[in-house]
Phi, psi and omega in degrees: 000162183267010176092352179272147178274123183300325181297322178297320180295319179300317182292319179296327180282359178097354179265161176280155177305132178091356180268355178091005171088250191281058179294135179283147174293152181295162179300318179300317180294319178297319179295318179297315179297322178296316178298317179297319179297317179296320179297316180297320182289329182292328182075192183273150175282172182301315182299318179296319178295321179295323178297314179295323178296320178296321180291335178287336183281155173261147181235138179255135175083155181289137177085353183293319181292316180298323177295317178296322178299314181293313186286316187273325184255344181069029181243152170285152179303323180298312180295322177302312182290330174295313179296318180298316181299317177294324180295327180295338179264002183268124181295333178294323178294319178298319179292325183287315184214076186297326182295310181295314182297315180294322177298314180292326176296318178297317179298315180299315180295320180293324177290324178293321181287339177287337182286000000 
């Protein structure tokens, strides 16, 4: 032997002692990581960007926002809020518009804690 402890080498390579060191990630794990990478690179679709843009705007009077949702996005208010809620958990939305997404996340959390 060359005087090095094999267990130290295993730990440096990222493996646990006794695992043989540089074990390759499984095919399933590589495919999942590839899909996640592709999603991040694709960014948001037009509808998602339009939803965030609508949320950045201020609305005066009752019903003005719901009217804009119907006219500009062609969505019912219920569907709009379903999409918006899912968008708040999307890392691509956070990367696209962190100020708006974080503001809406804070509002959502404060409303949840009131219940």
